[in-house]
C-alpha positions in Angstrom: -2.7 -3.4 -9.6 -0.6 -1.5 -7.4 2.4 0.4 -9.1 6.0 -0.2 -7.9 6.3 3.6 -6.8 3.4 3.3 -4.5 5.0 0.2 -3.1 8.3 2.0 -2.6 6.2 4.2 -0.7 4.7 1.9 1.5 7.9 -0.1 2.5 9.4 1.0 5.8 12.7 2.4 5.7 15.6 1.7 8.1 15.3 5.3 9.6 11.5 5.0 10.8 12.0 1.0 12.3 15.6 1.4 13.9 15.3 3.3 17.3 18.5 4.3 18.5 19.0 5.7 22.2 20.5 9.1 22.5 23.3 8.6 25.3 24.1 11.8 27.2 27.6 11.9 29.3 27.0 12.6 32.6 28.6 15.8 33.9 31.1 15.8 36.6 29.1 17.6 39.3 26.2 14.7 38.8 28.7 12.2 38.9 30.0 13.6 42.4 26.8 13.9 43.6 25.9 10.1 42.9 28.9 8.9 44.4 28.4 10.8 47.3 24.8 9.1 47.6 26.3 5.9 47.1 28.8 6.2 50.1 26.6 8.2 52.3 25.8 6.0 55.2 22.1 4.7 55.9 20.3 3.3 58.6 19.8 -0.2 59.1 16.2 -1.9 59.7 15.9 -5.3 60.9 12.9 -7.4 60.9 10.1 -6.7 64.0 11.0 -8.5 67.4 8.7 -11.5 68.2 7.8 -10.2 71.5 7.9 -6.5 71.1 6.9 -6.4 67.5 9.1 -3.5 67.0 11.5 -3.1 64.4 15.4 -2.6 65.5 17.0 0.3 63.9 20.8 0.2 63.6 21.5 4.0 63.3 24.0 5.0 61.0 27.1 7.6 62.1 26.5 10.9 60.3 30.4 11.5 60.2 32.3 9.4 57.6 34.1 6.5 59.0 37.6 6.8 60.1 40.4 3.9 60.7 39.8 2.2 63.8 42.6 1.4 66.2 43.8 -2.1 66.7 44.1 -2.3 70.1 40.1 -0.7 70.8 37.3 -2.7 70.1 35.2 0.7 69.5 34.9 2.3 65.9 36.0 6.1 66.0 33.5 7.2 64.0 31.2 6.8 66.9 32.7 9.9 68.5 33.2 13.1 67.4 36.5 14.3 65.5 38.3 16.8 67.6 40.8 17.5 64.7 38.3 20.1 62.9 37.0 23.3 63.9 35.2 24.0 67.2 31.9 24.6 64.8 32.5 20.9 63.6 33.2 19.4 66.7 29.9 21.1 68.0 28.1 19.7 65.3 29.3 15.8 65.7 28.7 16.4 69.3 25.2 17.1 68.9 25.0 14.1 65.6 26.4 12.1 68.4 23.5 13.2 70.9 20.9 12.5 68.6 21.6 9.2 67.6 22.2 7.9 71.5 18.9 9.4 72.2 17.6 7.7 69.5 19.1 4.4 70.5 17.9 4.7 74.0 14.0 5.5 73.1 14.2 2.4 70.9 15.5 0.0 73.7 13.2 1.4 76.5 10.2 1.1 74.0 11.1 -2.5 73.3 11.8 -3.2 76.7 8.2 -1.8 78.0 6.2 -3.6 74.9 8.5 -6.6 75.3 7.2 -7.0 79.0 3.9 -5.8 78.4 3.3 -8.4 75.4 4.5 -11.2 77.5 2.6 -10.5 80.7 -0.6 -10.0 78.4 -0.3 -13.4 76.8 0.5 -15.1 80.5 -2.4 -13.7 81.9 -4.7 -14.2 78.6 -3.1 -18.2 78.7 -4.2 -18.2 82.3 -7.7 -17.0 82.0 -8.2 -19.6 79.2 -6.7 -22.4 81.3 -9.2 -21.6 84.1 -12.0 -22.0 81.6 -11.1 -25.1 80.5 -10.6 -26.6 84.1 -14.2 -25.5 85.0 -15.8 -27.0 82.2 -14.2 -30.3 82.8 -14.7 -30.3 86.6 -18.6 -29.6 85.6 -21.5 -32.0 87.0 -21.0 -34.1 84.2 -17.3 -34.6 84.5 -17.9 -35.4 88.1 -20.9 -37.9 87.6 -18.1 -39.6 85.1 -20.2 -38.9 82.1 -17.7 -38.5 79.7 -20.1 -38.7 76.6 -21.7 -35.7 77.9 -18.7 -33.6 78.3 -17.7 -34.5 74.8 -20.6 -34.0 73.4 -20.9 -30.0 74.7 -22.6 -27.6 72.8 -20.0 -26.5 70.6 -22.2 -22.9 71.0 -22.2 -22.4 74.4 -18.5 -23.2 74.6 -17.8 -20.4 72.2 -20.2 -18.1 73.9 -18.3 -19.3 77.4 -15.0 -18.3 75.7 -16.1 -14.7 74.3 -17.3 -13.6 77.9 -14.2 -14.8 79.0 -12.0 -12.8 76.7 -14.2 -9.9 77.0 -13.9 -10.0 81.0 -10.0 -10.5 80.6 -10.0 -7.1 77.9 -12.0 -5.2 80.3 -9.6 -6.2 83.5 -6.5 -6.0 81.5 -7.5 -2.0 80.2 -8.4 -1.2 84.1 -5.1 -3.0 85.5 -2.9 -1.6 83.0 -4.4 2.0 82.5 -1.9 3.7 84.9 1.3 1.8 83.5 -0.2 3.2 79.8 -0.6 6.5 80.6 2.9 7.1 82.3 4.3 5.4 79.0 2.3 7.8 76.8 3.7 10.9 78.9 7.2 9.8 78.6 6.9 8.6 74.8 5.8 12.3 74.4 8.9 13.8 76.2 11.2 11.8 74.1 9.6 12.5 71.0 10.0 16.3 71.4 13.4 15.9 73.0 14.2 14.2 69.5 12.6 16.9 67.7 14.7 19.4 69.5 18.0 17.8 68.8 17.0 17.3 65.4 16.6 20.7 64.8 19.9 21.7 66.3 21.7 19.0 64.0 20.0 20.7 61.2 21.0 24.2 62.1 24.5 23.2 62.7 24.9 21.4 59.5 23.3 24.2 57.7 25.5 27.1 59.2 28.7 24.8 58.6 27.6 24.6 55.0 27.1 28.4 54.7 31.0 28.8 55.8 
């Protein structure tokens, strides 16, 4: 038998079974940092465009939003604030240049790929339509043997389709090689321009905080 003292030792106590979380008050600096992160504007990314397959980006202004004039359709946050120092105005101008550059590059990429994809889909559909028309104009169709056309071997049809697709892909690459190469060169030029602008913006922000 187990004694009463032994049962008392085995019985869990309230201190052992109750877990109380320790709450620590946030410091004023942590609260201020969290508030700044919550109020900081962020870029908004939309769903992919059905034609270009590129996600549109709405770039947030770097400077805090200011009141908009009642007789103007534009937000004053889109333009540099001339009320500050010359360094702040220069930094705001660089931030605006960077945002406009990004928007211009995104719009150019959307136009290019939307046009390329639409042209690709149209030419591919035309090649497949020509294949279907050639198959229906075959000797069996000309003789009026609809039964033979309906019973055409599926494997032969798949091989003919694959051959048409392979020829189309080759012709497309050859016809658009110069266009693609031109776009790649322009894209890399825009990328390096954006990197340089981004570096200038970071340097302007760093020197502004150091003052």
